[in-house]
N, CA, C and O atoms as a DFTB+ gen file, in Angstrom:
704 C
 N C O
     1  1      87.133       9.086      13.021
     2  2      87.391      10.524      12.329
     3  2      88.030      11.156      13.352
     4  3      88.944      11.905      13.007
     5  1      87.695      11.018      15.046
     6  2      88.335      11.162      16.079
     7  2      89.323      10.533      16.009
     8  3      89.626      11.637      15.558
     9  1      90.459       9.680      15.970
    10  2      91.391       9.108      15.533
    11  2      92.146      10.125      14.988
    12  3      92.786      11.073      15.445
    13  1      91.913       9.694      13.922
    14  2      92.510      10.814      12.610
    15  2      92.818      12.250      13.111
    16  3      93.930      12.761      12.986
    17  1      91.937      12.759      13.586
    18  2      92.152      14.243      13.985
    19  2      92.763      14.381      15.479
    20  3      92.655      15.461      16.061
    21  1      93.212      13.611      15.910
    22  2      94.097      12.981      17.072
    23  2      95.277      13.534      16.586
    24  3      95.789      14.650      16.670
    25  1      95.716      12.044      15.836
    26  2      96.657      11.961      15.121
    27  2      97.607      12.819      14.445
    28  3      98.836      12.887      14.444
    29  1      96.481      13.587      13.749
    30  2      97.061      14.957      13.401
    31  2      97.565      15.959      13.719
    32  3      98.554      16.509      13.232
    33  1      96.690      16.376      14.857
    34  2      96.980      17.503      16.019
    35  2      98.183      17.030      16.849
    36  3      98.625      17.933      17.560
    37  1      98.783      15.947      16.944
    38  2     100.025      15.631      17.273
    39  2     101.235      15.044      16.665
    40  3     102.273      14.570      17.127
    41  1     100.725      15.244      15.376
    42  2     101.897      14.981      14.589
    43  2     102.207      13.753      14.264
    44  3     103.263      13.652      13.639
    45  1     101.297      12.205      14.609
    46  2     101.583      11.067      14.494
    47  2     101.021      10.730      13.275
    48  3     100.192      11.367      12.624
    49  1     101.732       9.302      12.942
    50  2     101.392       9.114      11.441
    51  2     100.043       7.857      11.876
    52  3      99.799       7.152      12.856
    53  1      99.590       8.029      10.901
    54  2      98.270       7.197      11.058
    55  2      98.362       5.662      10.279
    56  3      98.859       5.540       9.159
    57  1      97.956       4.841      10.843
    58  2      97.967       3.602      10.180
    59  2      96.615       3.836       9.277
    60  3      95.599       4.481       9.536
    61  1      97.031       2.966       7.963
    62  2      96.096       3.125       6.951
    63  2      94.807       2.602       6.887
    64  3      93.901       2.987       6.148
    65  1      94.776       1.617       7.781
    66  2      93.079       0.916       7.898
    67  2      92.512       2.144       8.382
    68  3      91.405       2.298       7.867
    69  1      92.921       3.410       9.433
    70  2      91.691       4.618       9.883
    71  2      92.042       5.223       8.513
    72  3      91.238       6.145       8.379
    73  1      92.515       5.193       7.867
    74  2      92.557       6.526       6.815
    75  2      91.446       5.925       5.109
    76  3      90.947       6.699       4.293
    77  1      91.374       4.346       5.075
    78  2      90.805       4.140       4.084
    79  2      89.461       3.829       4.883
    80  3      88.418       3.917       4.236
    81  1      89.375       3.418       6.440
    82  2      87.452       3.293       6.663
    83  2      87.190       5.095       6.517
    84  3      86.268       5.418       5.767
    85  1      87.880       6.089       7.127
    86  2      87.290       6.897       6.914
    87  2      87.788       7.928       5.672
    88  3      87.666       9.118       5.962
    89  1      88.143       7.742       4.798
    90  2      89.155       8.704       3.293
    91  2      87.869       9.209       2.961
    92  3      87.730      10.424       3.097
    93  1      87.000       8.619       2.600
    94  2      85.582       9.577       2.038
    95  2      84.835      10.394       2.785
    96  3      84.421      11.399       2.209
    97  1      84.520      10.232       4.008
    98  2      84.215      11.464       5.295
    99  2      85.498      12.625       5.514
   100  3      85.212      13.813       5.664
   101  1      86.614      12.256       5.514
   102  2      87.260      12.931       5.660
   103  2      87.370      14.300       4.565
   104  3      87.419      15.500       4.837
   105  1      87.388      13.572       3.182
   106  2      87.737      14.706       2.281
   107  2      86.096      15.417       1.916
   108  3      85.867      16.508       1.393
   109  1      85.524      14.816       2.194
   110  2      84.050      15.873       2.252
   111  2      84.143      16.675       3.481
   112  3      83.632      17.794       3.425
   113  1      84.626      16.359       4.435
   114  2      84.891      17.319       5.366
   115  2      85.649      18.291       4.942
   116  3      85.306      19.472       4.961
   117  1      86.928      17.793       4.453
   118  2      88.054      19.009       4.252
   119  2      87.411      19.958       3.234
   120  3      87.654      21.164       3.276
   121  1      86.637      19.452       2.372
   122  2      86.073      20.071       1.505
   123  2      85.267      21.227       1.811
   124  3      85.623      22.338       1.420
   125  1      84.178      21.055       2.497
   126  2      83.714      21.545       3.342
   127  2      84.221      22.567       4.721
   128  3      83.586      23.477       5.254
   129  1      85.274      22.158       4.974
   130  2      85.986      23.382       5.661
   131  2      86.642      24.206       5.078
   132  3      86.405      25.318       5.550
   133  1      87.532      24.244       4.087
   134  2      87.810      24.946       2.910
   135  2      86.906      25.601       2.640
   136  3      87.068      26.715       3.138
   137  1      85.559      25.494       1.843
   138  2      84.699      26.332       1.540
   139  2      83.734      27.191       2.787
   140  3      83.063      28.219       2.688
   141  1      83.956      26.412       3.796
   142  2      83.125      27.805       4.873
   143  2      84.526      28.963       5.363
   144  3      84.423      29.979       6.051
   145  1      86.029      28.262       4.609
   146  2      86.947      29.978       5.374
   147  2      85.999      31.016       4.530
   148  3      85.541      30.851       3.400
   149  1      85.815      32.306       5.546
   150  2      86.015      33.791       5.213
   151  2      86.720      33.777       4.372
   152  3      87.627      32.976       4.143
   153  1      86.246      35.059       3.553
   154  2      87.690      35.918       2.955
   155  2      88.427      36.287       3.657
   156  3      89.603      36.364       3.299
   157  1      88.019      36.676       4.980
   158  2      89.261      37.275       5.638
   159  2      90.689      36.256       5.640
   160  3      91.893      36.264       5.383
   161  1      89.490      35.329       6.169
   162  2      90.597      34.667       7.156
   163  2      91.554      33.739       5.703
   164  3      92.715      33.373       5.887
   165  1      90.950      33.530       4.586
   166  2      91.935      32.981       3.189
   167  2      92.647      33.940       2.892
   168  3      93.784      33.534       2.650
   169  1      92.483      35.883       2.700
   170  2      93.675      36.224       2.737
   171  2      94.835      36.359       3.948
   172  3      96.032      36.085       3.861
   173  1      94.201      36.794       4.934
   174  2      95.286      36.456       6.507
   175  2      95.833      35.056       6.169
   176  3      97.031      35.089       5.888
   177  1      95.313      33.931       6.126
   178  2      95.966      33.308       5.719
   179  2      97.400      32.965       4.328
   180  3      98.406      32.255       4.304
   181  1      96.825      33.795       3.482
   182  2      97.443      33.502       2.209
   183  2      98.578      34.447       2.727
   184  3      99.684      33.912       2.808
   185  1      98.498      35.624       3.053
   186  2      99.623      36.701       3.570
   187  2     100.876      35.708       4.084
   188  3     102.006      35.567       3.616
   189  1     100.294      35.148       5.108
   190  2     101.249      34.243       6.109
   191  2     101.754      33.453       5.409
   192  3     102.979      33.511       5.310
   193  1     101.189      32.657       4.831
   194  2     101.671      31.456       3.880
   195  2     103.394      32.355       3.100
   196  3     104.596      32.104       3.187
   197  1     102.436      33.584       2.292
   198  2     103.542      34.144       1.526
   199  2     104.953      34.695       2.439
   200  3     105.971      35.078       1.863
   201  1     104.813      34.659       3.976
   202  2     105.878      35.218       4.575
   203  2     106.434      33.699       4.473
   204  3     107.561      33.697       3.979
   205  1     106.114      32.829       4.695
   206  2     106.659      31.548       5.351
   207  2     107.479      31.380       3.784
   208  3     108.674      31.655       3.891
   209  1     107.159      31.079       2.717
   210  2     108.142      31.103       1.474
   211  2     108.658      31.995       1.499
   212  3     109.755      31.666       1.048
   213  1     108.722      33.503       1.817
   214  2     110.042      34.382       1.741
   215  2     111.233      34.131       2.445
   216  3     112.430      34.298       2.207
   217  1     110.449      33.601       3.550
   218  2     111.567      32.751       4.467
   219  2     112.211      31.996       3.691
   220  3     113.283      32.262       3.149
   221  1     111.426      30.760       3.578
   222  2     111.717      29.637       2.828
   223  2     113.169      29.791       1.408
   224  3     114.087      29.016       1.141
   225  1     112.718      31.323       0.706
   226  2     113.497      31.511      -0.012
   227  2     114.675      31.782      -0.088
   228  3     115.274      31.912      -1.156
   229  1     115.429      31.970       1.610
   230  2     116.405      32.058       2.402
   231  2     116.979      31.410       2.535
   232  3     118.180      31.676       2.530
   233  1     116.527      30.100       2.747
   234  2     117.133      29.076       3.531
   235  2     118.224      28.536       2.529
   236  3     117.961      28.349       1.341
   237  1     119.717      28.248       3.191
   238  2     120.812      27.534       2.300
   239  2     120.981      26.383       2.587
   240  3     121.782      25.958       3.419
   241  1     120.406      25.902       2.072
   242  2     120.680      23.810       2.547
   243  2     122.232      23.159       2.427
   244  3     122.916      23.047       1.409
   245  1     122.564      22.757       3.851
   246  2     123.860      22.518       3.056
   247  2     123.716      21.322       1.828
   248  3     122.726      21.206       1.105
   249  1     124.738      20.608       1.781
   250  2     125.102      19.624       0.423
   251  2     123.539      18.656       1.094
   252  3     123.263      18.396       2.265
   253  1     122.710      18.290      -0.282
   254  2     121.980      17.565      -0.180
   255  2     121.526      15.481      -0.608
   256  3     120.955      14.927      -1.548
   257  1     121.886      15.209       0.106
   258  2     122.181      13.010      -0.229
   259  2     120.525      13.107      -1.234
   260  3     120.678      12.913      -2.440
   261  1     119.295      13.343      -0.831
   262  2     118.184      13.114      -1.315
   263  2     117.081      13.821      -0.673
   264  3     117.264      14.348       0.424
   265  1     116.141      13.868      -1.162
   266  2     114.887      14.190      -1.165
   267  2     114.598      14.532       0.551
   268  3     114.336      15.615       1.076
   269  1     114.779      12.981       1.262
   270  2     114.290      12.808       3.011
   271  2     115.085      13.924       3.629
   272  3     114.801      14.703       4.538
   273  1     116.175      13.785       2.875
   274  2     116.989      14.446       3.918
   275  2     116.915      15.796       3.375
   276  3     117.378      16.467       4.297
   277  1     116.677      16.423       2.637
   278  2     116.025      17.986       1.732
   279  2     114.731      18.294       3.008
   280  3     114.630      19.278       3.741
   281  1     114.109      17.433       2.955
   282  2     112.554      17.613       3.988
   283  2     113.001      17.520       5.535
   284  3     112.123      17.777       6.358
   285  1     114.200      17.198       5.976
   286  2     114.447      17.071       7.530
   287  2     115.084      18.780       7.247
   288  3     114.458      19.761       7.646
   289  1     116.043      18.854       6.708
   290  2     116.738      20.114       6.653
   291  2     115.842      21.343       6.742
   292  3     116.126      22.317       7.439
   293  1     114.858      21.254       6.072
   294  2     113.742      22.035       5.606
   295  2     112.740      22.435       7.375
   296  3     112.555      23.384       8.137
   297  1     112.518      21.571       7.291
   298  2     111.577      21.293       8.647
   299  2     111.944      21.912       9.490
   300  3     111.268      22.791      10.026
   301  1     113.715      21.441       9.977
   302  2     114.162      21.780      11.138
   303  2     114.765      23.601      10.910
   304  3     115.188      24.404      11.743
   305  1     114.559      23.718       9.436
   306  2     114.970      25.396       9.831
   307  2     113.795      26.197       9.850
   308  3     114.115      27.347      10.153
   309  1     112.139      26.046       9.587
   310  2     111.179      26.140       9.499
   311  2     111.005      26.586      11.086
   312  3     110.856      27.680      11.631
   313  1     111.100      25.128      11.606
   314  2     110.964      25.069      13.707
   315  2     111.681      25.921      13.529
   316  3     110.936      26.872      13.295
   317  1     113.052      26.387      13.454
   318  2     114.162      27.386      13.995
   319  2     113.460      28.878      13.636
   320  3     113.260      29.726      14.505
   321  1     113.217      29.006      12.626
   322  2     112.438      30.428      12.703
   323  2     110.979      30.737      13.190
   324  3     110.686      31.754      13.819
   325  1     110.200      29.867      12.876
   326  2     109.136      29.873      13.841
   327  2     108.747      28.964      14.552
   328  3     108.090      28.000      14.157
   329  1     109.108      29.169      15.674
   330  2     108.725      27.899      17.128
   331  2     107.436      28.027      17.125
   332  3     106.918      26.911      17.129
   333  1     106.638      28.910      17.120
   334  2     105.401      28.875      17.277
   335  2     104.213      27.694      15.915
   336  3     103.001      27.545      16.067
   337  1     104.795      27.248      15.087
   338  2     104.853      26.672      13.802
   339  2     104.690      25.152      14.821
   340  3     105.070      24.838      15.949
   341  1     103.933      24.484      13.748
   342  2     103.597      22.980      13.618
   343  2     103.685      22.443      12.730
   344  3     102.596      22.416      12.158
   345  1     104.922      21.603      11.871
   346  2     105.309      21.328      10.909
   347  2     105.576      19.414      10.825
   348  3     106.494      18.670      11.168
   349  1     104.780      19.298      10.444
   350  2     104.319      17.362      10.370
   351  2     105.310      17.369       8.989
   352  3     105.453      18.173       8.067
   353  1     105.898      16.102       9.312
   354  2     106.427      15.642       7.602
   355  2     106.118      14.237       7.223
   356  3     105.829      13.310       7.979
   357  1     106.182      14.236       6.463
   358  2     105.310      12.684       5.523
   359  2     103.826      12.393       6.081
   360  3     103.494      11.414       6.749
   361  1     103.441      12.893       5.883
   362  2     102.100      12.373       6.436
   363  2     100.969      12.355       5.225
   364  3     100.503      13.382       4.730
   365  1     100.713      11.395       4.949
   366  2      99.715      10.939       3.940
   367  2     100.444      11.128       2.360
   368  3      99.854      11.286       1.291
   369  1     102.098      11.044       2.641
   370  2     102.904      10.802       1.395
   371  2     103.022      12.499       1.009
   372  3     103.606      12.801      -0.032
   373  1     102.646      13.205       1.583
   374  2     102.437      15.035       1.676
   375  2     104.247      15.331       2.562
   376  3     104.687      15.031       3.672
   377  1     104.711      15.903       1.596
   378  2     106.408      15.938       2.503
   379  2     106.356      17.125       4.116
   380  3     106.601      16.943       5.309
   381  1     105.921      18.264       3.316
   382  2     105.455      18.894       4.476
   383  2     104.255      19.638       5.273
   384  3     104.134      20.701       4.665
   385  1     103.757      19.627       5.825
   386  2     102.688      20.718       6.307
   387  2     102.810      21.361       7.245
   388  3     103.316      20.740       8.180
   389  1     102.507      22.632       7.494
   390  2     102.474      23.738       8.457
   391  2     101.309      23.876       9.055
   392  3     100.383      23.844       8.245
   393  1     101.001      24.009      10.099
   394  2      99.484      24.443      10.944
   395  2      98.389      23.661      10.147
   396  3      97.433      24.286       9.689
   397  1      98.498      22.343       9.974
   398  2      97.479      22.066       9.383
   399  2      97.099      22.489       8.080
   400  3      96.565      21.736       7.266
   401  1      97.402      23.841       7.844
   402  2      96.741      24.148       6.274
   403  2      97.800      24.287       4.914
   404  3      97.370      24.043       3.787
   405  1      99.141      24.679       5.131
   406  2      99.913      24.872       4.383
   407  2     100.663      23.899       3.864
   408  3     101.416      23.384       4.690
   409  1     100.760      23.148       1.978
   410  2     101.226      22.059       1.726
   411  2     102.245      22.358       1.216
   412  3     102.193      22.893       0.108
   413  1     103.902      22.045       2.035
   414  2     105.222      22.531       0.700
   415  2     105.460      20.694       0.521
   416  3     105.796      19.887       1.388
   417  1     105.084      20.426      -1.187
   418  2     105.817      19.317      -1.551
   419  2     107.486      19.683      -2.427
   420  3     107.643      20.571      -3.265
   421  1     108.467      18.801      -1.970
   422  2     109.830      19.067      -2.006
   423  2     110.037      18.260      -2.814
   424  3     109.564      17.129      -2.927
   425  1     111.218      19.137      -3.811
   426  2     111.889      18.156      -4.822
   427  2     113.316      18.662      -5.253
   428  3     113.769      19.780      -5.498
   429  1     113.910      17.229      -5.245
   430  2     115.409      17.995      -5.860
   431  2     115.341      17.672      -7.598
   432  3     114.923      16.740      -8.285
   433  1     115.899      18.797      -7.824
   434  2     115.796      18.513      -9.579
   435  2     116.599      17.851     -10.354
   436  3     117.367      18.241     -11.234
   437  1     116.333      16.711      -9.913
   438  2     117.351      15.349     -10.479
   439  2     117.325      15.425     -11.861
   440  3     118.321      15.250     -12.562
   441  1     115.953      15.740     -12.373
   442  2     116.099      15.202     -14.468
   443  2     114.486      15.755     -14.816
   444  3     113.761      16.013     -13.856
   445  1     114.260      15.828     -15.419
   446  2     113.217      16.452     -16.314
   447  2     111.607      15.445     -15.628
   448  3     110.599      16.098     -15.359
   449  1     111.615      13.930     -15.440
   450  2     110.556      13.410     -14.717
   451  2     110.151      13.748     -13.270
   452  3     108.986      13.856     -12.888
   453  1     111.517      13.939     -12.330
   454  2     111.115      14.174     -11.598
   455  2     110.548      15.658     -11.444
   456  3     109.943      16.000     -10.428
   457  1     110.748      16.387     -12.354
   458  2     109.792      18.238     -12.202
   459  2     108.499      17.688     -12.906
   460  3     107.484      18.137     -12.374
   461  1     108.304      16.991     -13.770
   462  2     106.885      16.681     -14.341
   463  2     105.923      15.708     -13.280
   464  3     104.716      15.880     -13.109
   465  1     106.709      14.711     -12.653
   466  2     106.114      14.017     -11.656
   467  2     105.031      15.119     -10.557
   468  3     103.863      14.979     -10.193
   469  1     105.845      15.979     -10.340
   470  2     105.047      16.780      -9.557
   471  2     103.958      17.594      -9.794
   472  3     103.274      17.935      -8.829
   473  1     103.709      17.922     -10.771
   474  2     102.289      18.706     -11.797
   475  2     101.834      17.601     -11.449
   476  3     100.951      17.910     -12.249
   477  1     101.401      16.151     -10.878
   478  2      99.932      15.123     -10.709
   479  2     100.211      15.405      -9.340
   480  3      99.263      15.977      -8.803
   481  1     101.056      15.230      -8.690
   482  2     101.199      15.800      -7.300
   483  2      99.820      16.793      -6.508
   484  3      98.888      16.680      -5.712
   485  1     100.577      17.878      -7.487
   486  2     100.131      19.268      -7.142
   487  2      98.455      18.960      -7.765
   488  3      97.611      19.421      -6.997
   489  1      98.018      18.445      -8.691
   490  2      96.597      18.376      -8.889
   491  2      95.942      17.805      -7.748
   492  3      94.911      18.256      -7.251
   493  1      96.685      16.620      -7.278
   494  2      96.211      15.719      -6.363
   495  2      95.236      16.449      -4.922
   496  3      94.197      16.416      -4.262
   497  1      96.933      17.249      -5.194
   498  2      96.516      17.768      -3.815
   499  2      95.673      19.420      -2.995
   500  3      95.477      19.764      -1.829
   501  1      95.399      20.022      -4.287
   502  2      95.089      21.141      -4.233
   503  2      93.713      21.272      -4.240
   504  3      93.484      22.454      -4.496
   505  1      92.370      20.482      -4.047
   506  2      91.265      20.596      -3.888
   507  2      91.191      19.878      -1.960
   508  3      90.059      19.679      -1.518
   509  1      92.324      19.590      -1.093
   510  2      92.304      19.411      -0.220
   511  2      92.959      20.620       0.708
   512  3      92.781      20.917       1.890
   513  1      93.815      21.207      -0.359
   514  2      94.874      22.800       0.694
   515  2      94.838      23.436      -0.208
   516  3      95.209      23.264      -1.369
   517  1      94.315      24.325       0.370
   518  2      94.518      25.713      -0.034
   519  2      95.220      26.842      -0.076
   520  3      94.864      27.999      -0.302
   521  1      96.793      26.140       0.291
   522  2      97.825      26.596      -0.058
   523  2      98.832      25.991       0.001
   524  3      99.339      25.766       1.100
   525  1      99.456      25.520      -1.258
   526  2     100.239      24.752      -1.439
   527  2     101.778      25.506      -2.874
   528  3     101.832      26.228      -3.870
   529  1     102.601      24.767      -2.089
   530  2     103.697      25.851      -2.734
   531  2     104.829      24.739      -3.415
   532  3     104.744      23.910      -2.509
   533  1     105.404      24.392      -3.965
   534  2     106.558      23.679      -4.558
   535  2     107.465      24.399      -4.274
   536  3     107.457      25.608      -4.505
   537  1     108.881      23.462      -3.441
   538  2     110.093      23.650      -2.940
   539  2     111.019      22.925      -3.462
   540  3     111.324      21.802      -3.061
   541  1     111.686      23.697      -4.679
   542  2     112.537      23.054      -5.780
   543  2     114.057      23.215      -5.157
   544  3     114.471      24.362      -4.991
   545  1     114.619      22.468      -4.925
   546  2     116.056      21.878      -4.892
   547  2     116.908      22.428      -6.117
   548  3     117.978      21.826      -6.203
   549  1     116.784      23.106      -6.792
   550  2     118.300      23.201      -7.897
   551  2     119.722      22.569      -7.683
   552  3     120.675      23.231      -7.274
   553  1     119.786      21.249      -7.990
   554  2     121.073      20.868      -7.895
   555  2     122.210      20.935      -9.006
   556  3     123.100      20.085      -9.049
   557  1     122.141      21.830      -9.761
   558  2     122.568      21.967     -11.059
   559  2     122.387      20.884     -11.967
   560  3     122.723      20.947     -13.149
   561  1     121.809      19.794     -11.377
   562  2     121.717      18.562     -12.558
   563  2     120.151      19.038     -14.254
   564  3     119.939      18.345     -15.249
   565  1     119.629      20.048     -13.959
   566  2     118.955      20.649     -15.442
   567  2     119.036      21.645     -15.304
   568  3     119.384      22.157     -14.240
   569  1     118.695      22.351     -16.490
   570  2     118.815      23.384     -16.935
   571  2     118.043      24.573     -16.735
   572  3     116.855      24.549     -17.054
   573  1     118.526      25.559     -16.274
   574  2     117.790      26.820     -15.747
   575  2     116.490      26.918     -16.670
   576  3     115.369      27.113     -16.201
   577  1     116.728      26.780     -17.889
   578  2     115.257      26.999     -19.000
   579  2     114.436      25.655     -18.178
   580  3     113.596      25.866     -17.303
   581  1     114.688      24.783     -18.459
   582  2     113.846      23.459     -18.104
   583  2     113.119      23.727     -16.361
   584  3     111.998      23.248     -16.189
   585  1     113.758      24.447     -15.203
   586  2     113.292      24.828     -13.964
   587  2     112.385      25.831     -14.433
   588  3     111.228      25.859     -14.013
   589  1     112.814      26.656     -15.269
   590  2     111.841      27.844     -15.470
   591  2     110.460      27.357     -16.104
   592  3     109.407      27.762     -15.612
   593  1     110.462      26.657     -16.982
   594  2     109.330      25.835     -17.519
   595  2     108.462      25.209     -16.686
   596  3     107.249      25.410     -16.757
   597  1     108.905      24.551     -15.992
   598  2     108.336      23.666     -14.642
   599  2     107.586      24.471     -13.689
   600  3     106.449      24.495     -13.217
   601  1     108.637      25.096     -13.597
   602  2     107.934      26.609     -12.938
   603  2     106.688      27.127     -13.103
   604  3     105.723      27.217     -12.345
   605  1     106.932      27.536     -14.523
   606  2     105.450      28.121     -14.646
   607  2     104.246      27.180     -14.625
   608  3     103.256      27.497     -13.966
   609  1     104.278      26.242     -15.191
   610  2     103.627      24.554     -15.135
   611  2     103.343      24.457     -14.043
   612  3     102.238      23.938     -13.888
   613  1     103.978      24.798     -12.936
   614  2     103.086      24.841     -10.897
   615  2     102.380      25.906     -10.502
   616  3     101.241      25.944     -10.035
   617  1     103.477      27.154     -10.824
   618  2     101.975      28.281     -11.349
   619  2     100.883      28.008     -11.839
   620  3     100.015      28.687     -11.291
   621  1     100.368      27.160     -12.825
   622  2      99.632      27.447     -13.621
   623  2      98.743      26.624     -12.955
   624  3      97.605      27.034     -12.723
   625  1      99.203      25.200     -12.516
   626  2      98.371      24.746     -10.970
   627  2      98.170      25.073     -10.079
   628  3      97.992      24.281      -9.154
   629  1      98.091      26.567      -9.897
   630  2      97.730      27.388      -8.397
   631  2      98.861      26.751      -7.340
   632  3      98.339      26.349      -6.300
   633  1      99.980      26.622      -7.394
   634  2     100.809      26.589      -6.381
   635  2     101.990      27.665      -6.706
   636  3     102.386      28.084      -7.794
   637  1     102.459      28.000      -5.228
   638  2     103.486      29.232      -5.112
   639  2     104.646      28.155      -5.845
   640  3     104.526      26.986      -6.212
   641  1     105.563      28.902      -5.873
   642  2     107.128      28.259      -6.101
   643  2     108.557      29.192      -5.613
   644  3     108.889      30.348      -5.876
   645  1     109.243      28.055      -4.743
   646  2     110.291      28.560      -4.304
   647  2     111.419      27.895      -4.894
   648  3     111.427      26.665      -4.953
   649  1     112.314      28.538      -5.310
   650  2     113.443      27.655      -5.902
   651  2     114.608      27.766      -5.053
   652  3     114.898      28.902      -4.679
   653  1     115.324      26.805      -4.682
   654  2     116.614      27.168      -3.673
   655  2     118.074      26.708      -4.259
   656  3     117.955      25.801      -5.083
   657  1     119.023      27.001      -4.093
   658  2     120.283      26.860      -4.855
   659  2     120.786      25.205      -3.837
   660  3     120.765      25.138      -2.608
   661  1     121.041      24.489      -4.428
   662  2     121.837      23.756      -3.346
   663  2     122.517      22.788      -3.912
   664  3     122.337      22.432      -5.076
   665  1     123.478      22.213      -3.006
   666  2     124.856      21.204      -3.649
   667  2     124.251      19.651      -3.757
   668  3     123.465      19.166      -2.943
   669  1     124.560      19.260      -4.438
   670  2     123.938      17.216      -3.928
   671  2     125.242      16.689      -3.947
   672  3     126.097      16.983      -4.782
   673  1     125.434      15.580      -2.625
   674  2     126.015      14.635      -2.408
   675  2     125.922      13.118      -3.037
   676  3     124.853      12.688      -3.470
   677  1     126.620      12.673      -3.046
   678  2     126.574      10.657      -3.774
   679  2     126.142      10.353      -2.447
   680  3     126.693      10.699      -1.403
   681  1     125.192       9.730      -2.574
   682  2     124.931       8.306      -1.175
   683  2     125.704       7.846      -0.925
   684  3     126.403       7.669      -1.923
   685  1     126.170       7.414       0.022
   686  2     126.692       6.421       1.055
   687  2     126.742       5.083       0.639
   688  3     127.871       4.595       0.583
   689  1     125.743       4.336       0.318
   690  2     124.820       3.492       0.040
   691  2     126.170       3.057      -1.025
   692  3     126.990       3.755      -1.620
   693  1     125.955       1.517      -0.942
   694  2     126.662       0.243      -1.498
   695  2     125.487      -0.059      -2.592
   696  3     124.326      -0.414      -2.386
   697  1     126.141       0.190      -3.783
   698  2     125.043      -0.479      -5.037
   699  2     124.947      -1.879      -5.213
   700  3     124.422      -2.192      -6.282
   701  1     125.382      -3.043      -4.308
   702  2     124.934      -4.592      -4.270
   703  2     123.952      -4.482      -2.640
   704  3     123.396      -5.482      -2.186
């Protein structure tokens, strides 16, 4: 766990071998850590999280090719707005983690399956992170009604939701 903590603190990618050998200990420790958070700490962190999400709601991304590019743009935006924040990208399949406690799962709203899959991710992570948000890039591929339906479902899972309007651009990759 010392290696994992060291890597996490520095935003380094952790090899799977370390994660597998300490996964049960790490999960237990996180649950203990979350249960030991005082009411005041949670309240303070909650308002801090809301402030970050309010800032994200003002984010106007350039044309987005894919989710990976969206992550990079949003990470850069958050770091520019909050230079004191530690933002880690793609840590153990989680899109963005801010200050080790705020989890942001990002999706481009391509289709209903993409939106539906996010529910499972939120369920999976909510025991480990007290502050989770679904950040959806509305690229005009799904109806507003469908987006609203899934926004409510994410809220039902205890996640905050931010929907940003964005343009989609085709990938330059060749199909062969």
